[in-house]
Each structure stands twice: as C-alpha cells, then as structure tokens.
C-alpha positions as CSV (number, residue, x, y, z in Angstrom):
1,M,0.0,0.0,0.0
2,K,1.3,3.4,-0.9
3,R,2.2,5.7,2.0
4,Y,1.0,9.3,1.9
5,N,3.6,11.2,3.9
6,G,2.5,14.5,5.3
7,L,-1.2,14.0,4.5
8,T,-4.1,14.1,7.0
9,P,-5.8,10.7,7.5
10,E,-8.8,12.0,5.5
11,E,-6.7,12.7,2.4
12,P,-5.7,9.1,1.6
13,A,-9.3,8.1,2.2
14,R,-10.5,10.7,-0.3
15,V,-7.9,9.4,-2.8
16,T,-9.4,5.9,-2.4
17,E,-12.9,7.3,-2.9
18,I,-11.9,9.1,-6.0
19,Q,-10.2,5.9,-7.4
20,D,-13.4,4.0,-6.8
21,S,-15.3,6.6,-8.6
22,L,-12.9,6.6,-11.5
23,I,-13.3,2.8,-11.9
24,D,-17.1,3.3,-12.0
25,R,-16.9,6.1,-14.5
26,Y,-14.5,4.1,-16.8
27,V,-17.0,1.2,-16.7
28,E,-19.9,3.5,-17.5
29,Q,-17.9,5.1,-20.3
30,E,-17.1,1.7,-21.9
31,E,-20.8,0.7,-21.6
32,A,-21.8,4.0,-23.3
33,L,-19.4,3.3,-26.1
34,E,-20.6,-0.2,-26.6
35,K,-24.2,1.1,-26.9
36,G,-23.1,3.7,-29.4
37,K,-23.7,6.7,-27.1
38,K,-20.6,8.6,-28.1
39,T,-21.8,11.9,-26.6
40,V,-22.4,10.3,-23.2
41,A,-19.0,8.7,-23.3
42,I,-17.4,12.1,-24.1
43,E,-19.2,13.7,-21.1
44,I,-18.1,10.9,-18.9
45,G,-14.5,11.4,-20.2
46,F,-14.7,15.0,-18.9
47,E,-15.8,13.8,-15.5
48,I,-12.9,11.3,-15.5
49,K,-10.5,14.1,-16.2
50,E,-11.9,16.2,-13.3
51,L,-11.7,13.2,-10.9
52,Q,-8.1,12.7,-12.0
53,R,-7.2,16.3,-11.3
54,E,-8.9,16.1,-7.9
55,K,-7.0,12.9,-7.1
56,E,-3.7,14.5,-7.9
57,K,-4.5,17.5,-5.7
58,S,-5.6,15.2,-2.8
59,S,-2.6,13.0,-3.1
60,R,-0.4,16.2,-2.8
61,G,-2.4,17.5,0.1
62,E,-3.7,20.5,-1.9
63,C,-7.4,19.9,-1.0
64,R,-7.2,20.8,2.7
65,L,-10.0,22.8,4.1
66,V,-9.1,26.2,5.5
67,G,-9.5,26.3,9.3
68,V,-9.7,22.6,9.8
69,G,-7.1,20.7,11.8
70,G,-5.4,23.7,13.3
C-alpha cells in the first residue's frame, strides 16, 4: 500500500474514494461506447479528467479545508 507522507488521514481516504469513482466512470464510459452513445462517453470522459485532477490534488495535500485541523 502506498504511504501518503504529510497528509491528513482523510486525504488518503479521499484518494481511495476518487479511485473507486474513477473505476465506476471508466466502466460507464465503456458501456456507453458499446451502446453507441458517443456523446455520453465524451461527457463521462470530462468527468474522469476532473476526478483525476482532484485525485492529484488530494494526493499532494492541496485539497485541505481552511481552518480545519489547526
């Protein structure tokens, strides 16, 4: 398991949640493509990119809430 040095306990948990969401979205995207729903697949692709950006920020500790945790 990867160690997240310098992160709050919530941040690695959020990364895991995002990874789970990414898996779900990739499956949904593949299903949309199989059904010929290219527009839906493209929209899901944008959601995937946003989740990937959020995951990167979380794994670097950049998504910390102001005023939380002292």
